[in-house]
C-alpha positions in Angstrom: 159.1 -12.2 -80.8 156.6 -15.3 -80.0 158.3 -17.3 -77.3 156.9 -15.6 -74.1 157.3 -17.8 -71.8 159.7 -16.0 -69.8 156.5 -13.7 -68.9 155.0 -17.5 -67.3 151.5 -18.2 -68.3 149.3 -16.2 -70.2 145.9 -14.6 -67.6 142.5 -14.7 -69.4 141.0 -11.6 -68.5 138.2 -11.3 -70.7 135.2 -11.9 -69.1 136.2 -9.4 -66.2 135.8 -6.3 -68.6 132.6 -6.1 -68.3 131.4 -7.3 -64.4 134.6 -4.0 -63.7 132.8 -1.6 -65.5 129.5 -2.3 -63.8 130.7 -1.8 -60.9 132.9 1.6 -61.7 129.8 2.3 -63.0 128.0 1.3 -59.7 130.3 3.4 -57.5 130.3 6.5 -60.0 126.7 6.9 -59.3 126.4 7.0 -56.1 129.1 9.8 -55.1 128.1 12.9 -53.7 128.7 15.9 -55.7 132.2 16.8 -52.8 132.8 13.2 -53.7 133.6 14.0 -57.0 135.6 16.9 -55.9 137.6 14.8 -53.4 141.7 14.1 -54.1 141.8 10.3 -56.1 145.8 10.6 -56.8 147.9 13.4 -56.4 146.3 16.5 -58.4 143.7 15.1 -59.8 140.0 15.0 -58.2 138.2 11.9 -58.4 136.0 13.8 -61.5 139.2 13.7 -63.3 140.4 10.4 -62.8 137.2 9.1 -64.2 138.0 11.4 -66.7 141.6 10.1 -67.1 139.0 6.1 -67.5 137.0 8.0 -71.1 140.2 8.6 -72.8 142.0 4.8 -71.7 138.8 3.8 -73.6 139.0 5.5 -76.0 142.4 5.1 -77.3 142.0 1.3 -76.6 138.8 1.2 -79.1 140.5 3.2 -81.7 144.1 1.5 -81.5 142.9 -2.2 -81.2 139.2 -1.8 -82.6 140.3 0.5 -85.4 143.6 0.4 -85.9 144.2 4.2 -85.6 147.4 5.5 -86.7 146.5 9.0 -84.7 146.7 10.3 -81.6 150.1 11.7 -79.3 153.4 11.0 -79.7 156.8 12.4 -78.1 158.1 15.0 -78.8 162.0 15.5 -79.4 164.3 13.8 -76.5 160.9 12.9 -74.6 160.8 10.0 -72.1 158.2 7.4 -72.0 157.0 8.3 -68.8 157.0 11.2 -69.0 155.5 12.1 -72.1 152.8 9.0 -71.0 152.1 12.5 -67.7 151.5 14.8 -70.0 148.9 12.9 -72.9 147.4 12.0 -69.6 147.2 15.4 -68.3 146.4 16.8 -71.2 143.3 14.9 -72.4 142.1 15.7 -68.0 142.3 19.0 -68.9 140.6 19.3 -72.4 137.6 16.8 -70.9 136.6 18.5 -67.8 133.8 20.0 -69.5 131.9 17.0 -69.1 129.5 16.7 -66.3 129.6 13.9 -63.8 126.3 12.7 -65.5 127.6 12.7 -68.7 130.6 10.9 -67.9 128.9 8.2 -66.5 126.7 8.1 -69.5 129.5 7.6 -71.4 131.8 5.3 -69.8 128.6 2.8 -69.8 128.7 3.1 -73.6 132.4 3.0 -74.2 133.1 0.4 -71.1 130.7 -2.2 -73.4 132.9 -1.7 -76.8 135.8 -2.1 -74.8 134.9 -5.5 -73.5 133.6 -6.1 -76.7 136.6 -5.4 -78.5 138.8 -7.3 -76.2 136.9 -10.2 -76.5 136.8 -10.2 -80.3 141.0 -9.7 -80.5 143.4 -12.7 -81.1 146.3 -13.0 -83.4 147.5 -10.2 -85.1 145.2 -7.7 -83.5 146.6 -4.9 -82.3 149.2 -4.4 -78.7 150.9 -2.3 -77.2 154.2 -2.8 -75.3 153.9 -3.4 -71.5 157.1 -1.2 -70.8 156.5 -2.1 -67.0 157.7 -5.7 -67.7 160.0 -4.8 -69.8 158.3 -6.4 -73.0 158.4 -4.7 -76.1 156.3 -6.0 -78.3 154.1 -7.9 -76.1 151.7 -10.3 -76.6 147.9 -10.2 -76.7 147.1 -11.9 -73.0 149.8 -9.8 -71.3 148.6 -6.3 -73.1 144.9 -7.8 -71.9 145.5 -7.8 -68.9 147.7 -4.6 -68.6 144.4 -3.0 -68.8 142.1 -4.4 -66.6 144.5 -4.0 -63.8 144.1 -0.4 -64.8 140.3 -0.6 -64.7 140.6 -2.3 -61.0 143.3 -0.1 -59.8 141.9 3.3 -60.8 138.4 2.1 -59.6 140.6 1.8 -56.1 141.5 4.3 -56.3 138.0 6.0 -56.5 136.7 4.1 -53.3 139.7 5.2 -51.3 139.0 8.6 -52.3 135.6 9.0 -51.1 136.3 6.8 -47.4 135.1 3.1 -49.1 137.5 0.9 -48.5 139.5 -1.4 -51.5 138.5 -4.9 -52.5 141.3 -6.2 -51.5 140.8 -8.5 -48.7 138.8 -11.4 -48.2 136.0 -10.3 -46.5 134.9 -8.1 -50.0 134.0 -11.3 -51.7 134.5 -12.5 -54.9 136.9 -10.1 -56.4 139.4 -10.0 -59.6 142.3 -9.2 -56.9 143.9 -12.5 -57.9 144.1 -11.9 -61.7 145.2 -8.5 -61.1 148.0 -9.7 -58.2 149.0 -12.5 -61.0 149.4 -9.3 -63.6 151.2 -7.1 -61.8 153.9 -9.7 -60.5 154.6 -10.2 -65.0 156.9 -7.2 -63.9 159.4 -9.6 -61.3 161.9 -10.5 -64.2 162.0 -6.9 -65.5 162.4 -5.8 -62.0 165.4 -7.8 -61.1 166.8 -7.2 -64.5 169.9 -5.2 -62.6 169.9 -7.9 -59.6 173.3 -9.9 -60.6 173.0 -13.7 -59.7 174.7 -17.1 -61.1 172.2 -19.1 -63.4 169.4 -20.5 -61.9 169.8 -18.4 -58.8 165.8 -18.1 -57.7 163.6 -16.0 -55.7 160.0 -16.9 -54.4 157.6 -13.8 -54.0 153.9 -15.4 -52.4 151.0 -13.0 -51.3 149.0 -14.2 -48.8 145.1 -14.6 -48.4 142.6 -16.2 -50.5 144.1 -13.4 -53.8 147.6 -14.6 -53.5 149.8 -17.0 -55.1 154.0 -17.7 -55.8 155.6 -16.5 -58.6 159.3 -17.9 -58.9 161.9 -15.6 -61.0 164.5 -17.3 -61.9 168.0 -15.9 -63.3 169.3 -17.3 -66.4 172.6 -18.0 -68.3 171.9 -15.3 -70.8 171.3 -12.4 -67.8 167.5 -12.3 -68.1 165.5 -13.8 -65.6 162.6 -15.5 -66.4 159.0 -16.7 -65.0 159.1 -20.1 -67.1 158.0 -23.0 -65.0 161.9 -24.6 -63.8 161.9 -27.9 -63.5 164.0 -27.9 -59.9 161.7 -25.8 -58.8 160.9 -27.7 -55.7 164.8 -28.8 -55.5 166.4 -27.1 -52.0 165.8 -23.6 -51.0 165.3 -20.1 -52.8 168.3 -17.7 -52.9 165.6 -15.3 -51.4 161.7 -15.4 -50.7 159.4 -11.9 -49.7 156.0 -12.3 -48.2 152.9 -9.9 -48.9 149.7 -9.2 -47.7 147.5 -8.3 -50.8 146.9 -5.0 -49.6 150.6 -4.2 -49.5 151.1 -6.2 -52.8 149.1 -4.1 -55.2 149.7 -1.0 -53.1 154.1 -1.4 -54.2 153.3 -2.2 -57.7 151.2 1.0 -58.8 153.1 2.9 -56.5 150.3 3.4 -53.7 153.6 2.7 -50.9 157.4 2.9 -51.7 159.9 -0.2 -51.2 161.0 0.7 -47.8 157.4 1.0 -46.0 156.7 -2.4 -48.5 159.9 -4.1 -47.2 159.1 -3.0 -43.6 155.8 -5.0 -44.1 157.0 -7.7 -45.8 158.9 -11.1 -43.9 161.6 -11.9 -45.9 164.2 -14.2 -45.8 167.6 -15.4 -47.8 169.2 -12.8 -49.7 168.7 -9.6 -48.9 169.9 -7.7 -51.7 168.0 -9.6 -53.6 164.7 -9.0 -51.5 165.2 -4.9 -51.6 165.2 -5.6 -55.4 161.8 -7.7 -55.5 160.5 -3.9 -53.7 161.0 -2.1 -56.2 158.9 -4.1 -58.4 156.1 -1.1 -60.2 153.8 -2.4 -62.5 152.2 0.5 -63.8 152.5 3.9 -65.6 149.6 6.1 -66.1 
């Protein structure tokens, strides 16, 4: 597949990996022993979540840089999401022997290698599917952007778990939330896949604030929805409009809040069925 226009224009996150890892390392180096033990996500401490990031680094380098075919595989009949959760859990349980200091040292090394690997990646580089966007295969730029959003999201989870504010408002200063939100919204066509609508039906999703934007999904005659530019996009009102603030948008996409909560916080107009469908968006698996 070479036509990925339905996913919208490419996003370039290559320059963001190095600064993102520097922010993570600064955060981790400032944690107290009690903060390392705090629950970051259900069932995992901050230490566990940082170990998961290290596992992400090793897996990405082995696949992207080294084209290594090894690694865990789904068991017979095991759903993909269940497989991912199991593999992540098994890695974290095995890696808990690493001390926080050792973990930070290693994350510094692997973070540099991941940034270098993505900077060097080009046509022909091995990529992974982006299941939440319905992209299998996925274009290199989406796989790379998805990778970046995982690092950013997990750092926010650590910040919140340790009593720090998430970097999701204008008071946080310059930050890459715009690229994170733009990546997450590439899940819209896949999210709307079960929402039947006449060809040309448009759904517009907006995120307010300096890191926000507007994304328009259009139903096609073939059935799927697309984020490809529509010459008629400015003509007439879309069938449904949904507007989130940035904290609601990214939390919805990573399942930190449920669809009902997001819908209650959103400003909506038009077809309520399509607005409700938008609020089922999910842009992460791990």
